[in-house]
ZAPALO-666496 format. One line per field, with one value per residue (C-alpha): x, y, z; chain. Coordinates in pm, whole numbers, plus 50000, padded with zeros to 5 digits. Layout:
N
x <- X, ...
y <- Y, ...
z <- Z, ...
unit <- A, ...
REM end
This chain:
133
x <- 77617, 77845, 77769, 78063, 78067, 78074, 78346, 78572, 78503, 78600, 78920, 79018, 78966, 79176, 79463, 79755, 80006, 80357, 80544, 80903, 80967, 81287, 81378, 81342, 81573, 81833, 81826, 81922, 82253, 82527, 82344, 82677, 82753, 82428, 82516, 82867, 82720, 82500, 82797, 83000, 82728, 82710, 83088, 83052, 82824, 83066, 83356, 83165, 83067, 83421, 83576, 83332, 83597, 83835, 83581, 83485, 83124, 83036, 83167, 83113, 82859, 82627, 82875, 82599, 82489, 82646, 82979, 82960, 82727, 82480, 82733, 82795, 82619, 82675, 82937, 82683, 82507, 82800, 82602, 82339, 82514, 82549, 82187, 82063, 82276, 82127, 81777, 81879, 82034, 81722, 81487, 81701, 81712, 81333, 81295, 81539, 81313, 81015, 81180, 81266, 81507, 81858, 82028, 81800, 81866, 82241, 82210, 82008, 82257, 82558, 82389, 82345, 82713, 82818, 82608, 82756, 83111, 83064, 82919, 83228, 83451, 83250, 83262, 83630, 83743, 83540, 83677, 84034, 83973, 83845, 83943, 84236, 84421
y <- 41439, 41717, 42071, 42188, 42547, 42445, 42190, 42452, 42704, 42444, 42361, 42726, 42771, 42469, 42530, 42720, 42933, 42847, 43142, 43077, 43135, 43268, 42915, 42796, 43070, 42976, 42612, 42700, 42533, 42745, 43071, 43251, 43129, 43285, 43617, 43596, 43533, 43838, 44051, 43914, 44016, 44364, 44383, 44289, 44588, 44817, 44693, 44786, 45126, 45208, 45101, 45299, 45564, 45299, 45121, 45202, 45309, 44963, 44632, 44271, 44110, 43883, 43616, 43377, 43605, 43632, 43810, 44180, 44453, 44212, 44117, 44474, 44650, 44976, 44962, 45006, 44686, 44490, 44503, 44269, 43942, 44064, 44184, 43852, 43665, 43874, 43774, 43408, 43421, 43581, 43334, 43039, 43170, 43203, 42851, 42730, 42858, 42667, 42327, 42089, 41871, 41959, 41843, 42059, 42356, 42312, 42270, 42592, 42792, 42653, 42720, 43083, 43101, 42942, 43189, 43480, 43355, 43292, 43639, 43779, 43591, 43716, 44077, 44081, 43906, 44145, 44448, 44320, 44242, 44583, 44818, 45056, 45044
z <- 39860, 39978, 39877, 39664, 39786, 40154, 40080, 39921, 40197, 40452, 40258, 40241, 40615, 40707, 40465, 40610, 40428, 40537, 40679, 40777, 41146, 41295, 41402, 41042, 40917, 41178, 41060, 40700, 40618, 40468, 40544, 40565, 40214, 40091, 40253, 40108, 39763, 39797, 39904, 39613, 39367, 39515, 39487, 39117, 39064, 39245, 39029, 38715, 38850, 38962, 38631, 38411, 38332, 38197, 37975, 37618, 37552, 37420, 37554, 37444, 37674, 37478, 37365, 37259, 36976, 36630, 36608, 36552, 36665, 36831, 37101, 37212, 37497, 37679, 37952, 38231, 38119, 38259, 38581, 38431, 38530, 38888, 38906, 38769, 39021, 39304, 39190, 39172, 39520, 39668, 39497, 39609, 39965, 39971, 39833, 40097, 40374, 40231, 40188, 40468, 40269, 40387, 40068, 39855, 40083, 40045, 39668, 39636, 39843, 39656, 39321, 39421, 39513, 39183, 38983, 39177, 39131, 38758, 38711, 38886, 38645, 38346, 38459, 38554, 38234, 38019, 38203, 38167, 37800, 37691, 37974, 37955, 38282
unit <- A, A, A, A, A, A, A, A, A, A, A, A, A, A, A, A, A, A, A, A, A, A, A, A, A, A, A, A, A, A, A, A, A, A, A, A, A, A, A, A, A, A, A, A, A, A, A, A, A, A, A, A, A, A, A, A, A, A, A, A, A, A, A, A, A, A, A, A, A, A, A, A, A, A, A, A, A, A, A, A, A, A, A, A, A, A, A, A, A, A, A, A, A, A, A, A, A, A, A, A, A, A, A, A, A, A, A, A, A, A, A, A, A, A, A, A, A, A, A, A, A, A, A, A, A, A, A, A, A, A, A, A, A
REM end
């Protein structure tokens, strides 16, 4: 019979934590698309910050909630969709470095781009809806 404590110690010693190498990062498909998505999300934040003077103090942001006061948020909270898209892009990029499946890598990168693009549409449409230009 195998001693359980020695078995687990041996397993811990032999297991390796995967760290992406530079070669792995260079093999990521659509890496430029991921960087473009990140830049697009940062541009979303800049659009909100630049247009703060032309926005009312409260803007509609939470369209899924009941009509009225629940949908409103302060104007600076228009950066939330862009910040969330940045987190999604970063998480997807990290997951892309850990997987070897090329299709899954491409799907993760394109999902990050789609989230970034949809957050841009949300922010711009809300600014054009309530902004005074």
